[in-house]
C-alpha positions, 0 to 999 in steps of 0.5 A, a space after each residue: 763873886 766880886 770882891 772890894 779892892 784899894 787903889 793907891 793911885 790918884 785916878 785909879 790907874 793901878 786898877 785899870 791896869 791890873 784889869 788889863 793884865 788880868 790874871 798876871 801874878 807878877 811882872 815888871 814896870 817902869 815909873 817914870 815920875 814915880 814921886 812918892 812911894 805909896 800916896 798917889 803911886 801907880 806901881 804901889 799895888 803892883 809892888 804889893 803883889 810881888 811885882 818889881 821894876 824901875 822907879 825914876 825920880 829927880 826929887 831927891 827927898 822922894 827918891 830917898 823914900 823910894 829907896 828906903 821903901 822898894 827894896 826889890 826895885 832899881 830907885 834912880 835919882 835922875 830926869 828922863 829927856 830926849 838926851 843927856 843933858 844939864 836942865 833946870 829943874 823946879 822943885 815945888 816945896 809945897 806940891 811935889 807933884 807940880 815939880 817939872 823940867 818944863 819951862 812952859 810948865 813952870 810959866 803956867 803954875 805961875 799963873 794958875 797957882 799965884 794965890 797960893 803963894 806956891 814955893 819952889 827951889 829951882 836946881 840943875 839936874 842931869 837929864 838922861 834919855 830913857 834908852 841910855 838909862 835902860 841900857 844901863 839897867 838892862 831890864 827884863 821884858 817891860 810889862 807897863 810904863 808910867 809916865 807923869 813928867 808935868 809937861 816933859 812927856 815929849 822929851 821922855 817919850 822921844 828919848 827912848 827906842 821904842 823897838 828895843 824897849 817896848 812895854 806891852 802897855 803905857 799909861 801916860 798922863 795927857 793933861 799937860 800936852 805941850 808937843 804931839 807925843 801921841 804920834 811917836 807912840 803910833 808910829 811905833 807900833 802902839 794905839 790908844 787903848 783907852 783914856 780915864 779922863 786924865 790918862 792915856 793908855 797905849 797898848 802895842 799892836 800885838 798885845 794879847 791882853 788888849 784884845 780881852 780889855 773892856 772897862 765895864 767888864 774888866 773894872 766896873 763889873 770886876 769889884 764890888 767897891 773901889 776905894 782909894 787909899 787914905 794915909 794914917 797920919 800921926 799926931 805929930 805929922 799934922 801941921 799946927 795952924 796956929 803956928 804954921 800960918 803965921 810963919 808962911 803968910 805973915 804978911 797983911 792980906 795973906 789970910 784972904 789969899 789963902 781963902 781965895 786960893 782954897 776957893 779956886 781950888 775948890 772951884 777947879 775941883 767941882 768943875 773937873 768932877 762935872 766933866 768926870 760925872 759925864 765920863 762915867 755916865 758913858 763908861 757903862 757903854 763902853 764897848 770893845 774896840 773893833 778894828 778902830 780906837 774907842 776911847 772915853 774921849 770919843 765918847 764923852 769929850 767929842 760928843 758932849 763937848 757943848 754939855 762939858 762946857 756949859 756945865 764948867 761956865 755955870 760952876 765958874 760963874 757961881 764961884 765968881 759970885 761966891 768971891 764977890 760975896 766974900 771979899 765984901 765980908 772979909 776984911 783982913 
């Protein structure tokens, strides 16, 4: 009998990983770029089941939240890189998920989020290699590792000894690829098991769990309903628009910029939703890996590339028209 389940993660990564480790009651994880202990967390689901692990988060505010919430875990306030060094860290105060050590990603954010007037603080933080961090902690067998470091994935992966510290499954955000880190994992005895449209899932070649993983039967057919966790905000936690808007956007024309930025965000969201709708339509036909890599990328982004680009162009054009109408109607 299928049961409903709640995901805490951004893209239901926790549900996919749980399906991969079907039947495993307790285990050990490493969360690199852990962010918040609950919201959009890949490891909260497992912590609630009794798992434990290591959370690595350079943002001091988020680290303190992790330390308070994850008593069983080892929580580290440090960055992960190729080797030990002092590196500039840009901490975005409006959107902590954008925070990064990658200078290229900082430049991209300056362009992509210019209309939001995103605020940030630059600080120089200590970065250590993953191998040296794990040498200090001396973890037990690692079941899975999640890496989400906004464009700094290559450095994080390069800094580990994959023969010595070898998680069975690696979930890594794959939409900020600056250097080819996939070849490092493949050369270290991993293969690309799955792609969910946002993340790559690499499994060790000898994985016993990978042989039984199939997205349609392991995830889609396993649960009657998958819902996303929605945090409960107390009244005092909600921003007062009347006071916050003048305080944060006080110059002439700023309201228009805020609305413009919101429309742009909506444009991107709908565009991405169209892309993912194609991916999801292919998930039903997802088959087991047979002596080769079969991923959602293979099934959708390659075979349906033309359709995806066409849909994105339609979306962009539609919002361009809306933006034109907006500029003509709004005068602030």
